[in-house]
C-alpha positions, 0 to 999 in steps of 0.5 A: 445139498441135493440134486434136482432134475429140471425141465424149463423153457429158454427165456423168450422161446418155446424151446424145452431144455432139460438138466440138473442143478444142485440146491439146498431145497426146491425154492433154491433149485428154481432160483438156480435154473432161472439164473441160468437164463431158463424158465422152470416148468418142472423140478423134481429131486433126483432121489425122489424121482423114481419114487415120484413116478411110482406114486399113485395120484391122490384122491380128487373129487369130480368137478361138475361144470359149475364147479369147474367154472368157480375153480377156474374163475378164482385161479384166473383172477388170482393169476391175473393179480400175479399171485403164484400158482401154489399161493392161489391154490392155497387160497382156494383150499381155504376159502372156496365155497364148496367142499369139492373145490377146497379138496381139488385145490389141496391135492393139486397144490400138494402135487405141485409142491412136490415138483409137478407143474399145474398142467402136469398135475391135472393131466393125472385126473382126466375124469375130474377135469376132462381132456379139453380142460387138460389140453388147453391148460397144457398149451397155455403152460407150454406157451407161458400164457396160462393166465391168458388160457385160463381166461379163455377156458373160463369163457368157454366153460361159461358158454358151455353152461349157457348152451346146456341151460338153454337146451335143457330149458327148451326140452323141460316144458314138453317133458313136464307136460307129458308127465303131467298128461300121463298122471291125468290119464292114470287118475282118470282111469283108476278113479273115474272110469271104474265109477262109470262102469258100475253105472253102465252095467246097471243100465244094461248098456252095450259099451263101445270098444274104446270105452270097454278098453279103457274101462278094463284098463282102469279096473286092472290098474285099480286091482294091481295098483303096485304096477303103476309106480313100477311101470313109471319106474320101468319106463325111466329105466328103459329110456336111461338104458337105451341112452346109455347102451352104445348100440341104441344110443348111436342109432338114436344119435343117427335118427335124430339127425333126420328130424328137421328142426331137431336136426338143427338144434343138435348140430348147432349145439354140438358145434357151438362147443366144437368151434369154441374149443377150437378157437381157444386151442388155436389162440393158445398155439396148439397145432391144428391136429391137437385142436381138432382132437380137443374139439372133437372131445366135446361132441355128444352126437356119436354120428357127428363125432365119427364124421369129424374123426374121418376129416381129422384123418384127412387133415392129417394126410395134408388136406385143408381144414375147410375141405376136410370138414366139408366132406362131413356133410354135417357142418353148416355152410356159413361156418365152412366158408368162414374157416376157408376164408380164415385159412386163405387170409391167415386169420384162422383165429379171428374167423373162428371167433366170427363163427362162434358168434354166428353159431351162437345167434343161430341157436338162439334163433332155433331155440326160439322156434322150437319154443314157439312150436312146442306150445301148439304141439302140446295143446294138440296132444293134450286135446287129443288125450281129453277127446279120447277120454271124453268120448270113452265116457260120453259115447254110451250116454249118447247112445242111451239118449239115442235109443230112448 
C-alpha cells in the first residue's frame, strides 16, 4: 500500500480540496478520491512527490500554429467522444501524421501517468504551447469544462491562422513585385548598360548625368559581381535585425500606427486576436484581469501592448473595462461601445462574440481595400523604374539626333 497526495474538486462546485489516500496504485487512488465525493485533478505518490518536483521536464518539440491546430483538433474530438485524456494522447502518439505531434503527445502522456494534470503538464512548456494555450486549458480544467475549452481553443487557433494567412497573402504581392523589380534593374545595369556605354564612347558623346551614374553603377557591379548577392543578403539581414532588435522594432511599431490604411490593418489584426482570446477566456470562467493578461499576450505591436498593459492596471485599480480600454486611444469605438453595453447588461461574453464578428468583417474590408490599392501603386513604381532606365538609355540618342 502507498500513500497518495491528491488535489481535487468538490463534486458540483469549483472548491479545491487537498488530502491523502492510501491505495495500491494510482488507479485505485483515483477510485478512493472519487468515493469521497471529489473529482481528482492531481495525484502524486507521497514517496515520489519530492522526486517529482525536482524532476526536470522532458524534451518537447516546439509546435507551430498548424501543428497546435492538428493536436488540439484530435484531442477535442476524442474528448468529446468521452475518451480519457491518457488514451487520447496514446492515440495521438501512435497515429498522428507529424513526428512533432507524436513526440509531444508521448511526453505529455508520460507525465500525466506519473500523476500530473493536462494543464499542469503543458504549463511546463510555455515556449512550445504559449501562455494563452496554457492559461485557457488551465481555466477549462479547473472549471471541469476542458472539452468545451478545447473546442473554443480550436476555434481561436483557426481564427489566428486565417488572420495570419490573409495578412501574409496581402503583403506577398508587393514584396514579390519589389524583389522582381530589383532583379530586373540589376540585370539591366550589369548586362545592358555596359554595352551602350561602349557605343556611346565610340560616338564621342557627352552623356547626361543620369546616364553616366547608371553606366558607372553597371560597370562597377559587373567588375565586382560578388557584391550583388552580398548586397541582397545584407539587406535581408539588416531588415531581419531591425525587426528583431527591440529598440528599432518598437520604433517601427510606433511609426506604422501613423500610416492611415496600414494603421487600420495593424489595429484590427491585433485586436482580432485580442478580443477572440478575451471571449474564450471569459466564457471559460477566467477572471477579467486574467482575461486581459492572456489577451495582451497575443498583441504583436509593442505600442498597442504597452497601452493595453496600462489599461489592465486601471482595471486592477477598480476602473470599468470599457473605460480603461477607451483610455488607450487605439481600440475602435464600436468595439468599446459593445464592451460597455455588455458590462451594463451583464452579457459581456455575448457582446465580445459580436465584437469578434465585427472585427472580422472590418478586417476583410481593409484587406480588400489594400489589395485594390496595391496594384496601381505597384504599377506606378514599375513605371517609374522603366522610365528612369529608358531615359538613361535614350536621352543620349535623342541628343545625338538633335545635334545632327
